[in-house]
MIDOSE-1310 file (N, C-alpha, C; in nm, 2 decimals, decimal comma, always signed):
residues 92
mnkt	+0,09/-0,12/+0,00/+0,00/+0,00/+0,00/+0,09/+0,12/+0,00; +0,06/+0,22/-0,09/+0,14/+0,34/-0,09/+0,06/+0,45/-0,02; +0,12/+0,57/-0,02/+0,06/+0,68/+0,05/-0,08/+0,72/+0,00; -0,09/+0,72/-0,13/-0,22/+0,76/-0,20/-0,33/+0,66/-0,16
elvd	-0,29/+0,53/-0,16/-0,39/+0,43/-0,12/-0,43/+0,44/+0,02; -0,33/+0,47/+0,11/-0,36/+0,49/+0,25/-0,45/+0,61/+0,27; -0,43/+0,72/+0,20/-0,52/+0,83/+0,21/-0,66/+0,79/+0,17; -0,67/+0,72/+0,06/-0,80/+0,67/+0,02/-0,87/+0,59/+0,13
kiae	-0,80/+0,49/+0,19/-0,86/+0,41/+0,29/-0,90/+0,49/+0,41; -0,82/+0,59/+0,45/-0,85/+0,67/+0,57/-0,97/+0,75/+0,54; -0,98/+0,81/+0,42/-1,10/+0,89/+0,38/-1,23/+0,80/+0,39; -1,22/+0,68/+0,33/-1,33/+0,59/+0,33/-1,37/+0,55/+0,47
aadi	-1,27/+0,51/+0,55/-1,31/+0,46/+0,69/-1,36/+0,57/+0,78; -1,31/+0,70/+0,77/-1,35/+0,80/+0,85/-1,46/+0,89/+0,79; -1,50/+0,85/+0,67/-1,61/+0,93/+0,60/-1,58/+1,08/+0,59; -1,46/+1,10/+0,55/-1,41/+1,24/+0,52/-1,36/+1,25/+0,38
skas	-1,33/+1,38/+0,34/-1,28/+1,39/+0,21/-1,13/+1,35/+0,20; -1,09/+1,32/+0,08/-0,95/+1,27/+0,06/-0,85/+1,38/+0,10; -0,89/+1,51/+0,07/-0,80/+1,62/+0,11/-0,79/+1,63/+0,26; -0,89/+1,61/+0,33/-0,89/+1,61/+0,48/-0,80/+1,49/+0,53
aara	-0,82/+1,38/+0,47/-0,75/+1,26/+0,51/-0,60/+1,28/+0,48; -0,57/+1,34/+0,37/-0,43/+1,36/+0,33/-0,36/+1,46/+0,43; -0,44/+1,57/+0,47/-0,39/+1,66/+0,57/-0,37/+1,59/+0,71; -0,46/+1,51/+0,75/-0,45/+1,44/+0,87/-0,33/+1,34/+0,87
leat	-0,31/+1,27/+0,76/-0,19/+1,18/+0,75/-0,06/+1,26/+0,76; -0,05/+1,37/+0,68/+0,07/+1,46/+0,68/+0,09/+1,51/+0,82; -0,01/+1,56/+0,89/+0,01/+1,61/+1,03/+0,06/+1,50/+1,12; +0,00/+1,38/+1,11/+0,05/+1,27/+1,19/+0,19/+1,24/+1,17
ldti	+0,23/+1,22/+1,04/+0,37/+1,19/+1,01/+0,47/+1,30/+1,05; +0,43/+1,43/+1,04/+0,51/+1,54/+1,08/+0,53/+1,54/+1,23; +0,42/+1,51/+1,30/+0,43/+1,51/+1,45/+0,52/+1,39/+1,50; +0,51/+1,28/+1,44/+0,59/+1,17/+1,48/+0,74/+1,20/+1,45
taal	+0,76/+1,26/+1,33/+0,90/+1,30/+1,30/+0,96/+1,40/+1,39; +0,88/+1,50/+1,43/+0,92/+1,60/+1,52/+0,95/+1,54/+1,66; +0,87/+1,45/+1,70/+0,89/+1,39/+1,83/+1,02/+1,31/+1,83; +1,05/+1,23/+1,72/+1,17/+1,15/+1,71/+1,29/+1,24/+1,70
qasd	+1,28/+1,36/+1,64/+1,39/+1,45/+1,63/+1,43/+1,50/+1,77; +1,33/+1,52/+1,86/+1,35/+1,56/+1,99/+1,38/+1,45/+2,09; +1,40/+1,33/+2,04/+1,43/+1,21/+2,11/+1,32/+1,16/+2,20; +1,20/+1,20/+2,17/+1,08/+1,15/+2,24/+1,02/+1,03/+2,17
pvvl	+1,00/+0,92/+2,24/+0,93/+0,81/+2,18/+0,78/+0,84/+2,15; +0,73/+0,78/+2,05/+0,59/+0,79/+2,02/+0,52/+0,65/+2,05; +0,44/+0,65/+2,15/+0,38/+0,52/+2,19/+0,23/+0,52/+2,15; +0,19/+0,43/+2,06/+0,05/+0,41/+2,03/+0,01/+0,27/+2,08
vgfg	-0,06/+0,28/+2,20/-0,09/+0,16/+2,27/-0,16/+0,06/+2,18; -0,11/-0,06/+2,18/-0,17/-0,17/+2,10/-0,11/-0,18/+1,96; -0,06/-0,06/+1,90/-0,01/-0,06/+1,77/+0,14/-0,08/+1,77; +0,21/+0,01/+1,85/+0,36/+0,00/+1,86/+0,42/+0,13/+1,91
tfna	+0,56/+0,12/+1,91/+0,63/+0,24/+1,96/+0,74/+0,27/+1,86; +0,74/+0,40/+1,83/+0,85/+0,46/+1,74/+0,95/+0,52/+1,83; +1,08/+0,49/+1,80/+1,19/+0,55/+1,88/+1,30/+0,59/+1,78; +1,39/+0,68/+1,83/+1,51/+0,72/+1,76/+1,63/+0,65/+1,84
rdra	+1,71/+0,58/+1,77/+1,82/+0,51/+1,83/+1,95/+0,56/+1,77; +2,06/+0,55/+1,85/+2,19/+0,59/+1,80/+2,26/+0,46/+1,76; +2,31/+0,47/+1,63/+2,39/+0,36/+1,58/+2,53/+0,40/+1,58; +2,62/+0,31/+1,63/+2,76/+0,34/+1,64/+2,83/+0,34/+1,51
armg	+2,94/+0,41/+1,50/+3,02/+0,40/+1,38/+3,08/+0,26/+1,37; +3,10/+0,21/+1,24/+3,15/+0,08/+1,23/+3,23/+0,07/+1,09; +3,30/-0,04/+1,08/+3,37/-0,07/+0,96/+3,28/-0,15/+0,87; +3,28/-0,12/+0,74/+3,20/-0,20/+0,64/+3,29/-0,23/+0,52
rnpq	+3,23/-0,29/+0,42/+3,31/-0,32/+0,30/+3,23/-0,26/+0,18; +3,30/-0,21/+0,09/+3,25/-0,16/-0,04/+3,21/-0,29/-0,12; +3,08/-0,31/-0,15/+3,04/-0,43/-0,22/+3,10/-0,45/-0,36; +3,14/-0,34/-0,42/+3,20/-0,35/-0,56/+3,35/-0,39/-0,55
tgap	+3,42/-0,33/-0,46/+3,56/-0,35/-0,46/+3,61/-0,44/-0,34; +3,53/-0,45/-0,24/+3,57/-0,53/-0,12/+3,66/-0,45/-0,03; +3,68/-0,32/-0,06/+3,77/-0,24/+0,02/+3,70/-0,20/+0,15; +3,77/-0,20/+0,26/+3,70/-0,15/+0,39/+3,67/+0,00/+0,38
iqik	+3,56/+0,03/+0,44/+3,51/+0,17/+0,45/+3,46/+0,20/+0,59; +3,47/+0,32/+0,63/+3,42/+0,36/+0,76/+3,28/+0,41/+0,75; +3,19/+0,35/+0,82/+3,05/+0,40/+0,82/+3,03/+0,48/+0,94; +2,97/+0,60/+0,92/+2,96/+0,70/+1,02/+2,85/+0,66/+1,12
aarv	+2,86/+0,71/+1,24/+2,76/+0,69/+1,34/+2,63/+0,77/+1,30; +2,51/+0,72/+1,33/+2,39/+0,79/+1,29/+2,28/+0,76/+1,38; +2,18/+0,85/+1,38/+2,06/+0,83/+1,45/+1,96/+0,77/+1,35; +1,90/+0,66/+1,39/+1,81/+0,59/+1,30/+1,67/+0,57/+1,37
psfk	+1,56/+0,57/+1,29/+1,43/+0,54/+1,35/+1,42/+0,39/+1,37; +1,34/+0,36/+1,47/+1,31/+0,22/+1,49/+1,16/+0,21/+1,53; +1,10/+0,09/+1,51/+0,96/+0,06/+1,54/+0,95/-0,07/+1,61; +0,88/-0,08/+1,72/+0,86/-0,21/+1,79/+0,71/-0,23/+1,79
agka	+0,66/-0,33/+1,73/+0,52/-0,36/+1,72/+0,46/-0,39/+1,85; +0,34/-0,35/+1,88/+0,27/-0,37/+2,00/+0,20/-0,51/+2,00; +0,15/-0,55/+2,12/+0,09/-0,68/+2,13/-0,03/-0,70/+2,04; -0,12/-0,60/+2,04/-0,24/-0,61/+1,96/-0,20/-0,63/+1,81
lkaa	-0,10/-0,55/+1,76/-0,06/-0,56/+1,62/-0,01/-0,70/+1,59; +0,08/-0,75/+1,68/+0,13/-0,88/+1,66/+0,02/-0,99/+1,66; -0,08/-0,97/+1,75/-0,19/-1,07/+1,76/-0,27/-1,06/+1,63; -0,29/-0,95/+1,57/-0,37/-0,93/+1,45/-0,30/-1,00/+1,33
lnpq	-0,17/-1,01/+1,33/-0,09/-1,07/+1,23/-0,08/-1,22/+1,24; -0,10/-1,27/+1,37/-0,08/-1,41/+1,40/-0,20/-1,46/+1,48; -0,32/-1,47/+1,41/-0,44/-1,52/+1,48/-0,42/-1,66/+1,52; -0,48/-1,70/+1,63/-0,47/-1,83/+1,69/-0,57/-1,92/+1,62
């Protein structure tokens, strides 16, 4: 599912216009991004938790030449699925 399809599904489920659904989705994504930039986790009970994590610098290899390269440290987003989401994907 891409962003356009997601907007269509939100508009249909919430009985709102596609423009309103697109604005709501953009606002949600912007809010999650801003929280992660501020190192605040975003917890959606039952769905999951978004976090920003620090990844240490490390040595890697150039896949074309095999030469070692230094990979910089970085902050990366992470997501941990909640219990309800896991249960929905694995029904008993």
